[in-house]
C-alpha positions as CSV (number, residue, x, y, z in Angstrom):
1,M,27.0,-4.3,-17.4
2,S,27.6,-3.8,-13.7
3,K,26.1,-6.0,-11.3
4,I,23.5,-5.3,-8.8
5,V,23.9,-5.9,-5.1
6,G,21.4,-5.4,-2.3
7,V,22.4,-3.9,1.1
8,Q,20.7,-3.5,4.3
9,F,21.4,-0.7,6.7
10,K,20.2,-2.4,9.8
11,N,19.8,-6.1,10.9
12,C,16.0,-5.8,9.5
13,G,14.2,-3.5,7.1
14,K,14.4,-2.9,3.3
15,V,17.0,-4.3,1.3
16,Y,18.4,-1.1,-0.8
17,D,19.8,-1.9,-4.7
18,F,23.3,-0.3,-5.7
19,E,25.5,-1.2,-8.2
20,A,28.7,-3.1,-7.1
21,G,30.7,-1.5,-9.8
22,H,34.1,-2.9,-10.3
23,F,34.4,-4.3,-6.7
24,V,34.0,-7.7,-6.0
25,L,31.8,-8.4,-2.9
26,S,29.9,-11.3,-1.3
27,R,27.2,-11.3,1.7
28,G,28.2,-10.0,4.8
29,D,30.7,-7.5,3.6
30,K,30.4,-4.1,4.7
31,V,30.7,-1.6,2.3
32,M,30.6,2.3,2.6
33,V,27.4,4.3,0.5
34,I,26.5,7.9,-0.1
35,T,23.1,8.6,1.1
36,E,20.7,11.3,1.1
37,D,21.7,11.9,4.9
38,G,25.5,11.6,3.9
39,P,27.8,8.8,4.1
40,A,27.1,5.7,5.8
41,I,28.0,1.7,5.9
42,A,25.8,-0.8,4.7
43,V,26.1,-4.7,4.9
44,V,25.9,-6.6,1.9
45,H,22.7,-8.9,1.9
46,T,22.2,-10.3,-1.1
47,E,24.7,-11.7,-3.7
48,P,25.6,-9.8,-6.7
49,H,23.6,-10.3,-9.9
50,L,22.7,-9.0,-13.2
51,P,19.8,-6.0,-13.3
52,G,16.7,-7.5,-15.2
53,G,13.3,-5.8,-15.6
54,E,12.7,-2.7,-14.1
55,L,16.2,-2.4,-12.5
56,S,17.8,-2.1,-16.2
57,E,15.9,0.9,-16.5
58,R,15.6,2.6,-12.9
59,P,19.1,4.7,-12.3
60,L,20.7,3.3,-9.1
61,K,23.5,4.5,-6.7
62,K,26.7,3.3,-6.9
63,V,28.8,1.5,-3.7
64,F,31.5,4.1,-3.0
65,R,33.9,1.8,-1.9
66,L,34.9,-1.3,1.0
67,A,34.9,-0.1,4.4
68,T,38.2,0.0,6.2
69,E,39.1,-1.5,9.6
70,N,38.8,1.9,11.3
71,E,35.1,2.5,9.7
72,I,33.7,-1.2,10.9
73,A,35.1,-0.3,14.4
74,R,33.4,3.0,14.3
75,Y,30.4,1.3,13.1
76,E,30.1,-1.1,15.6
77,D,30.4,1.5,18.2
78,G,27.5,3.4,17.0
79,I,25.5,0.3,17.2
80,T,26.5,0.2,20.8
81,L,25.6,3.8,21.3
82,E,22.4,3.4,19.4
83,K,21.4,0.9,22.2
84,N,22.3,2.8,25.0
85,V,20.4,5.9,23.8
86,F,17.3,3.7,23.1
87,G,17.3,2.0,26.6
88,Y,18.3,5.6,28.4
89,C,15.2,7.5,26.4
90,L,12.7,4.7,27.0
91,H,13.7,5.0,30.8
92,K,13.1,8.4,30.4
93,I,10.1,9.0,28.9
94,K,8.1,6.5,31.3
95,E,9.9,8.3,34.4
96,R,8.3,11.8,32.8
97,S,5.3,9.7,31.5
98,L,5.6,11.2,28.2
99,P,2.9,10.2,25.6
100,M,4.9,8.8,23.2
101,R,6.2,5.8,21.8
102,L,10.1,5.1,20.7
103,V,10.6,3.6,17.6
104,R,14.5,3.4,16.6
105,V,17.6,5.2,17.4
106,E,20.1,6.0,14.5
107,K,23.3,7.4,14.9
108,R,24.9,9.5,11.6
109,F,28.3,8.0,10.5
110,D,30.0,11.2,10.9
111,G,28.7,11.5,14.5
112,S,27.2,14.7,13.9
113,K,24.2,13.7,15.7
114,I,21.7,11.0,16.9
115,V,17.9,11.0,15.3
116,V,15.3,9.2,17.7
117,F,12.2,8.4,15.8
118,F,8.8,8.1,18.1
119,T,4.9,8.1,17.5
120,A,2.4,10.0,18.9
121,D,-1.1,10.9,18.8
122,G,-0.3,14.4,18.8
123,R,2.2,17.1,20.0
124,V,4.7,16.2,22.9
125,D,6.8,18.6,24.5
126,F,10.2,16.9,25.0
127,R,12.3,19.6,25.3
128,D,13.2,18.2,29.1
129,L,14.0,14.4,27.5
130,V,16.3,16.5,25.0
131,K,18.1,18.0,27.8
132,D,18.4,14.6,29.3
133,L,19.9,12.9,26.2
134,V,22.4,15.7,25.9
135,N,23.9,15.9,29.4
136,K,24.2,12.1,29.2
137,F,26.0,11.2,26.0
138,R,27.2,14.8,24.8
139,I,26.1,14.6,21.2
140,R,23.7,16.6,19.1
141,I,20.0,15.2,19.2
142,E,17.3,15.2,16.9
143,M,13.7,14.1,17.8
144,R,11.4,13.0,14.9
145,Q,8.0,12.1,15.0
146,I,6.7,9.6,12.0
147,G,3.3,8.0,11.7
148,V,2.7,4.5,12.3
149,R,3.1,3.1,8.6
150,H,6.5,4.2,9.0
151,Q,6.7,2.6,11.8
152,A,5.8,-0.6,10.6
153,K,8.6,0.3,7.7
154,M,11.2,0.6,9.9
155,V,10.5,-2.3,12.5
156,G,9.5,-4.7,9.9
157,G,7.7,-8.0,10.5
158,L,5.5,-10.5,8.8
159,G,2.0,-9.9,7.2
160,S,-1.3,-11.9,7.4
161,C,0.2,-13.7,4.0
162,G,3.1,-15.3,5.9
163,R,5.7,-12.4,4.0
164,P,7.7,-9.6,5.0
165,L,5.7,-6.5,4.9
166,C,5.4,-4.8,1.6
167,C,6.6,-1.4,3.3
168,A,9.7,-2.9,4.7
169,S,10.7,-5.1,1.5
170,F,10.0,-3.0,-1.6
171,L,7.9,-0.2,-1.4
172,N,9.3,3.4,-1.5
173,T,6.1,5.4,-1.1
174,F,2.8,4.5,0.3
175,G,-0.4,5.1,-1.6
176,T,-3.7,6.1,-1.0
177,V,-6.0,3.1,0.5
178,T,-9.3,3.3,1.1
179,I,-12.1,1.2,2.3
180,K,-14.4,1.5,-1.3
181,M,-11.2,-1.1,-2.7
182,A,-12.2,-3.7,0.0
183,K,-15.8,-3.1,-1.0
184,E,-15.0,-3.9,-4.6
185,Q,-12.7,-6.8,-4.5
186,N,-15.7,-8.7,-2.0
187,L,-13.7,-8.6,0.9
188,S,-14.8,-8.9,4.2
189,L,-15.0,-5.7,6.3
190,N,-13.6,-6.8,9.8
191,P,-11.2,-4.5,10.5
192,G,-9.1,-7.3,11.9
193,K,-8.8,-8.8,8.4
194,I,-7.8,-5.9,6.1
195,S,-5.9,-3.9,8.4
196,G,-2.3,-4.3,8.3
197,M,0.7,-4.5,11.1
198,C,0.2,-0.7,11.4
199,G,-3.3,-0.6,11.9
200,R,-4.2,0.9,9.2
201,L,-5.9,-0.5,5.8
202,M,-3.4,-3.2,3.8
203,C,-1.4,-1.6,1.1
204,C,-1.9,-5.0,-1.2
205,L,-5.6,-3.5,-1.6
206,T,-4.4,-1.2,-4.1
207,Y,-2.6,-4.0,-6.3
208,E,-5.6,-5.7,-7.7
209,H,-8.0,-2.6,-7.4
210,K,-7.7,-1.9,-11.2
211,Y,-8.5,-4.9,-12.6
212,Y,-11.8,-5.2,-10.0
213,E,-12.8,-1.7,-11.4
214,K,-12.4,-2.5,-14.9
215,A,-13.9,-6.0,-14.6
216,K,-17.1,-4.9,-12.9
217,K,-18.0,-2.2,-15.6
218,D,-19.2,-5.2,-17.5
219,M,-20.9,-7.0,-14.9
220,P,-24.7,-6.6,-13.8
221,K,-25.0,-5.1,-10.2
222,I,-25.9,-7.1,-7.3
223,G,-29.9,-6.7,-6.8
224,K,-30.5,-6.6,-10.2
225,R,-33.4,-9.1,-11.7
226,V,-32.4,-11.2,-14.9
227,K,-33.9,-13.6,-17.0
228,T,-31.9,-17.1,-17.1
229,N,-32.6,-20.6,-18.8
230,C,-34.5,-21.6,-15.7
231,G,-36.6,-18.9,-15.1
232,E,-36.1,-15.2,-14.0
233,G,-34.0,-14.4,-10.7
234,K,-32.3,-12.0,-8.9
235,I,-28.7,-11.5,-8.7
236,I,-27.3,-11.7,-5.2
237,R,-23.5,-12.5,-5.7
238,E,-20.9,-11.8,-8.2
239,N,-17.1,-13.3,-8.3
240,I,-15.0,-11.2,-9.8
241,L,-12.2,-13.3,-10.5
242,K,-13.8,-16.3,-12.3
243,K,-16.4,-13.5,-14.1
244,T,-19.8,-15.6,-12.6
245,V,-22.9,-14.6,-10.7
246,T,-25.3,-16.1,-8.1
247,V,-28.9,-16.1,-9.1
248,A,-31.7,-16.8,-6.5
249,L,-34.3,-18.2,-8.4
250,A,-38.4,-17.9,-8.0
251,S,-38.4,-21.4,-6.7
252,G,-35.9,-20.4,-3.8
253,E,-32.9,-22.2,-5.5
254,E,-29.4,-20.8,-5.8
255,K,-27.5,-21.0,-9.0
256,E,-24.1,-19.9,-10.3
257,M,-23.5,-19.2,-14.0
258,A,-21.0,-17.5,-15.9
259,F,-21.8,-13.8,-17.0
260,E,-21.5,-14.6,-20.8
261,E,-24.2,-17.2,-20.3
262,L,-26.5,-15.5,-18.5
263,A,-26.2,-12.4,-21.0
264,R,-26.8,-15.3,-24.2
265,K,-29.4,-17.3,-22.7
266,G,-31.7,-14.7,-20.2
267,A,-30.5,-10.9,-21.4
268,P,-33.4,-8.5,-21.3
269,E,-34.4,-7.5,-24.9
270,R,-32.6,-4.3,-25.8
271,K,-34.7,-1.3,-26.8
272,K,-33.8,-1.6,-30.3
273,D,-35.2,-4.9,-30.5
274,R,-38.7,-4.3,-29.0
275,P,-41.4,-4.3,-32.0
276,Q,-42.2,-0.5,-32.7
277,K,-45.3,0.9,-32.1
278,K,-47.3,2.4,-34.7
279,R,-47.7,5.8,-34.5
280,P,-51.2,7.8,-35.2
281,G,-51.2,9.7,-38.4
282,K,-50.8,13.6,-37.8
283,R,-53.8,15.7,-37.3
284,P,-54.5,18.3,-39.7
285,F,-53.4,21.7,-38.6
286,Q,-55.9,22.8,-35.7
287,K,-55.9,26.7,-34.8
288,A,-57.0,27.6,-31.5
289,R,-60.1,29.9,-31.2
290,K,-59.4,33.4,-29.2
291,G,-60.8,33.3,-26.0
292,G,-62.1,29.9,-25.7
293,N,-60.7,26.0,-25.7
294,Q,-62.7,25.1,-28.9
295,F,-60.6,24.3,-31.9
296,E,-61.7,24.2,-35.4
297,K,-60.1,22.7,-38.6
């Protein structure tokens, strides 16, 4: 069974899993891999290890070979060029007062072009900026506008939990996150507490959403009046994880109890348990008299 190795294309950012093949690799080695954008050099970030869990079922790309000294030199020259392009581009953006924010500059390993990633609130006329870059560095320039979530994925950082951002570490796609998910999890709706580094709702709100959605189906809603062993009351809070509810009693006291206990001791009587009322016997057939409201047997 081939071992798995984690590689990184930049000093920061997501770590991608590749099959090590027959190569003996260690952390810090530079390897050549084939990506969707063509050949690229990556740095080994994790030690080779046997696949397990989802990695054993997911098809992975293989490490092409170890990088040669000439390729490593080209790789280091490309990093230097990226820094120069980034600094010059940032200077020109400020000089021309363009409404855009520079995120990253990447040079293709084959030297075909340089891709400039930026964010903006709307469309930006960057034609003069491209001319300045081409005249300065004599290479093809591609400007690519990205969203704020992709910006956070590229730049990386630490979230409010103290761990690396999910989008920069293991997430492959961005799912739909809504404010309803925060409401169902009884989280504070303060934007500063439920927003990530990108300014959008945190992706981790989707991780437990299905559990909360399933658990709340069996629990009474907030505001419902119930019967308890201490008397009648009104549900004012609920704890989905502990499966408890807080009931405000008529005496003004608040009591927390398990949902199962509430259902057993104070559940309102069901319709089928109520005594059935006797229906009156059927009246004999009555026929309406034409032209009036009087009836006769």
